[in-house]
N, C-alpha and C positions, 0 to 999 in steps of 0.2 A: 785796866791792866789785867792781862790774862794770867791764869795759874802758871806756875813755873814747874818744869820737870828737871830733875837732876838724876844723874846716873852714877852708880857705884863703880869703883875700879874692879878689874878682874880679880876673882878670888874672894870677894866679899860675900858672905853668906847671909847677912842680915842688914837691915837699915838701922843704923845707930842714931840715937837721939842727937849726938854731937854732929853727925853728918847733916841731919835735917836742919839743925840750928845754923850750921854754916851756910847751907843753901838759902835759908831765909834771909840771913844777913846780906849775902851776895845779891839776892834779888831786890832787897830793900834798898841797897846802895844804888842799884840800877834805876829804881824808881826815883831816888833822890837826884840822880844825874838828869833824868828827864825833866824834873821840876826846875832844876837850875837852868837847863837849856831853854826852857820856855821863857824864863825870866831874864835871859841874857840880853845885853844891850844890842841895839841895831847894828853896832859896828862889827859884830861877829857874823852878821848875815852875809852869806855868799862865800865865806871863808871855808877852808877844808874842815870837815867834821873833826871835832876834838874828842879824845877819849877821857874816860873817868879820871885816869891818873893825871891828865893835864889840868884837871880842876882841883887837884890836891886831895882827892879821895884815896885813902890808903888801901892797898890790897896786899895780902901776903904772897910770897913767892915771886918768881921772875917770869915775865911773859915770854912766849915763844917767838920765833922769828916773824910771824905774821900777826902776833897778838890777837889770835882768833881761835875759836874752838877747833878749827881744822888743823891747828898745831898738834892736837892729840891724834896719835897714829891711828889710822883706820876710819876716822870720822869723815863723812862726806855730807856736804850741804848743798842744796839747790834752792833757787828762789825765782819766782815769777811775779811781776807786778803787771796788772792788766788795767789800763786806763783807756777808756773808749767813750767817745761822745760827749756832748755838752747839753746844757739846758735843763728844764724841769724833768724830774724822775717819772718815767713811764714804766709801770710794772711789766716785767717780761721783755723790755726793750733796752732800757738804760736811761741815762748814761751809767757806765760801769766804772767802779773804783774798787778794785779788789786785788787779791794776791794770795800766794801760798808759799810757805817755806817748808821744805822737806829736809829733815835731819835723819841721816842714816848712821846710827852709832857705830856700826862695824862695817861700813861700806855697803856696796850693793848686794852682798851675799847675806842671807838671813842668818842671824845668831842673836838670841835674846840677851838683854842686859838687865841687871837688877835696877829697879827704879822706884821712885816715890814722887809725890807731887804736893804742892802747898798753895793755898789761895792767899793772895795779898789783901785785896780789898773787896772781894766777892762780886765784882762787876764783870769779870771776864768769863770765858768759857773755853774748855779744851776737850776735844774728843778723846775718849779712851781712858779717862781718869778712873772710871769704875773698874775697868779691867786691871789697872795698875794696883788699885786698892785691894782687889780680890786676890791677885796672883803674886804681886811683888815684882812682876816682869813688865818690861816694855818689849813685847815679842813680835811687833810688826814695826816697820819703818813709820816715822811720824809724817806720813803723807797720805793723801786720799787714796782709797783702794783703786780708783779709776786710773791713777797715775802709775801704778805698778804694772810692769810687764810680766805676765805669768808664763810659766813653762808648760807647753803642751805635753801631756803624758798619756801613755797607754799602759794599762796594768794587765799583765799576764799572770794568772794566779791559779794554784791548785786549791782554792778555797773549799772547805768542807772536809779536809783531812785533819791537819793540825789547825788549832784555833787562831794562831798568830796571823794568818792571812786576813781574817776578819778585822783584827785590830789594825792591820796595815791599811786596809781599805778605808777604815774610819779616819786614820791619820791623813791620808791623801785628801779626803773630803774636807778636813779641817785645816789644811795647809794653804794659806792664801797665795803662796808662791807657785802652786801647782794648778794646772787647768786640765782636769781629767776629761779626756776626749773619748775614751773607749775602754771597756773592761772585757777581757776574754778569759774563759775558763781554760786551764792548762792541765795536761796529763790525764786524759781519759775522763770517764764519768761525765760526759759532756753536758747532758741535760740537767743532771743534779747540780753541777757547778753553776750553770747558767741560771737556774731557778734561784739558787742562793744569792747570786749577784743581783738579779732582778728584784727579788723581794727586799733585800737590804737597801738598794737604791730607792725603791718605792717607799719603804718605811721611813727613810730620812728626807724624803722630798727632793730627790735628785734624779728624777726620771728623764732629765735632759741628757743623761749619760747613756749612750748605746751599749747594749750587751752583745758580745760575740760568742757564739757557740763553738767550742773547740772541736778538734778532730775526734771522730768516733773510734778511738783506739783503746787498747788495754791501759789501765783497768776499766772494765765496763760496769754498768749497773747504775741504778738511780738511788742507791742508799749510801749512807755515810753517817758520821757522828753528829751532824747537824740536821739530819733528815727530819727530825721532829719539828724543827722550827719552820720548815717549808711544807709541812703536811697540808695537802689540799690546795697548794698554790699552783696555778696554771701559768706557765710561761707566756702563753698567748694573751693573758690578761695584763701583761706589763704595758703601761701607757707609752713608754718610750720605744725606740727602735731596737729590734732584735735581728742580728745578722746570723743567718744559718751557717755561713762559712766565716768563722771568726778569723781564720788565717788571712783570707783575702781582705777582710775588713781592715786588718792591721796594715797590710801592704798598701791598700788604697789610701788610707789616712796618711801614712808616711809620705807616699809619693805625691799626694795632692797638697800637702801642707806647705805654706809659704815660709815657714821657719822650721829648723830642726826639731824633731820630736824626741822626747826621752821615753824609752821603753823600760819600764820597771817590771822585772820578772822575778817572782818570788816562789818558784816551784821548779820541778824538772822542765826541760826545754824542748820537747818535741814540736810544739806548735811554732815556736820562734825559729827553730831550725828549718822547719818546713817553709816558713815565710822567706827565709834567706835562700832556700833552694829554688823557690818559684821566682823570686825577684831579688837577686844579689844586690841590686842598686839601693835597696833600703838602707844598707850599711853606710852609704854616702850621705844619707839624709836623716840619720837618727844616731843617738848614742844609747848604749846599753848600761843599765844599772841593775844589779842583781844580788840576790842572797844565795850564794853558792860557795862551796869549797871550805877547806880547812887547811891553813898554810903552816903555821908554827905551833898552834894550840888546838885542842879539841873543844868539845862542848863543855861549858862550865869552867873553862880555864885549865883543863887537864893538859899536862905537858906534851902529849903526843897528838899529832893531827889525826882526825877521823876521816873515814870515807863518808863524807856528808851526803845526806839523802838526796838532795836535789841534783847532785852530780851522779851519785851511784845508781839512781833510778834509770838514767839514760846517758851514759858517758859519751856516746857518739854525738848526741844532740848538743850536749854541753861543749864538747870539743869544737863542733862546727860554729857555735855562737862565739866562743872565746877567740877563735882564730879569724873571724870575719873582719872586714876592713872598717870597723867602727871603733870608737873609743869605748873601752870596757872598764866599768867601775864596779867593785863587788864589796860586800861585807861578808867575809867568811865567818866560821864559828869562832875565830879568834876574838871577835868583838860582839857579834850578834848573839852568841851563845851565853852571854852574861846578863842579858837584859830581862829583868823581872820587876814588876811593881809590887811593893809591899807597904804595910803600914798606912800612914796618912796619904801617901801618893796613890795607893790602890783604892783606899776608901773614897777618895775624891771622885774617881771614875765610877766605882760601884754605886755610890749614892747620888750621882748626878742625874738631873732631869733632861740633860741635853739629849736630843733624839739619837744622835750617833752613839753616845755612851750607853743609852738604854738598849739600843739594838745590839751593841757589842755584848753587853751583860746577858741579854736574853740568849744569845748564841753561845756564850761561854757556859752558862748554866745548862743548856741543852747538851753541849759537848761533854761536860763533866758527868752529867747524869747518864749519858749513853754508855759510859764505861762500866756501870754497875758496881764500881768500887766506892765504898762509903768515904774513904779518905780523900778520894779525888773529888767527890761531890762537895765535901766540906771546903776544899781548896778554893772554890769559886767565891766564897765569902771572906777569905782572908788574904789572898794574893793571886797574882796572875800566873799563868804558866810562862815559859820562856818565850819572849816576844821577838823572835829572830827577825821576822820580815819587816818590822817597823824601822829597822836601821837602814834598810835599802831605800825606803821612802825618804828618810832624812837625807841620805847621800844624794838624792836627786836634786836637792836645793842647797845643801851646805855640807862642808867637810870639817867645819871648825872644831867640833868636839871630838874628832877622831884623829889619830895619828895615821896619816896616809903614806903609803909606800908603793912605788912602782916595782913590781916583781914579775919576772918571766915564769909563767905557770904552764905546766903540761898536765893535761887531763889523762889519767891512766884508765885502762880498761876496767880496773876494779874500783873506780870511783874516787880516787885520791886526786888532789891538785898539788903537784909537787913542783918545787922550784927547779927549773931546768934552764941553764943559760941560753940555750938555743931557741927556747920557746918565745912566743909573743908576750910582751909585757902587758900586764893589766894593772890598774890602780886599785889597791886593796886597802881597806881599813883594818890594820893589823893590831891596833891597840886603841885604848880610850885616853883622851886627854882629860875628859870630865864626864864619866858615866852618870854621876848623880844629876848633873845639869840636863843630860838627855832625858833621864827619867822625869825630871821636873817639866821639861818641855812637852813630853808625851802626855803626861797627866793633864797639863794645862790646856793643850790643844784639844784633847778629846772632850773637855768639859767647857769649851769656850762659849757655848750658847746656852743661856739659862732656859 
């Protein structure tokens, strides 16, 4: 008998002993049914399968129309049984008698659920129980990783200015829904950003990801607040591919991909706009997910919208991207301007030995130290800065924790994104349904590998 997994209802914040006791009783009843069926007389063989209630085993509540777990809204279940060959077992050849059941608690879109597990007789085995014990979450579908279809993504980032880009890169690498195909430095300082990207990827063992060098435009220079972390690092030493023309690399990847690509853009947008200028058809083969704008609220929840930096730095490029013929999803300051890790959630990342978390913390400490301000240096030991860009990464694979709204947005010359009925509508995360759960997810993802 395998260990059982039970899931808490929405809104539950802890696993109560009573819930675990109920789960144990339910699973034990299931074991009893199996025992009764084995001992059933031969007269029942060949008849339609009977349910526990048909054997007089009492359960509380009323069954749904299908009397199955799929009666719970959102739950999706898939199963495959593989029977092949006969005769004596030959290792590596067969015969085969196996199968797999995949249970997706919230359907095919990722969204973690609170979870716990319990062993009945100790003879079974279930993959992932250590992670449930550690985090309290079932944050991947209960199916083999090889069975999941991952989303191909490109990251365009102005990494090396604000530190949140580094956190966002780490989140992409720790999100099993996403398949990072290319990273490209955005908004000038081309070599500096490419070196940061290359060293981070090499540091965490992901040199399979190519690095694209952005356009050599303003701002120029090879310095920045994370320059100390890449001191002495030569881009030519990167074991993976480096594309001197990152814009063309984006175009080629999108146009050659057999499935739509998601472009996650977390900075100003001159390189993305240039890609659209060179090849407008990329908009037909990709979708855009970005951290840009401020619609109803400003940073930190202030009541007035701000001229958000990623728009203000190059309004013309942002306007070209928002009006292109692709689907546009954004996290404006209304939501991303509220994200910070504090307390135990931050300590989990700060103290983790996960290579991604370690690389993030090294960069965060370099970033705070470069300011020369004592108070900011101390911040890296107690809390994160505002992690704007991580929300764009989340929106690339799920919208469940955000209140999404389709709004017509006009990009103004002074860097505002204003609601204008005649403008093209974009899908925007304008409020949180559960910010705390997103923070939990972020901390758990970044520390998922011991």
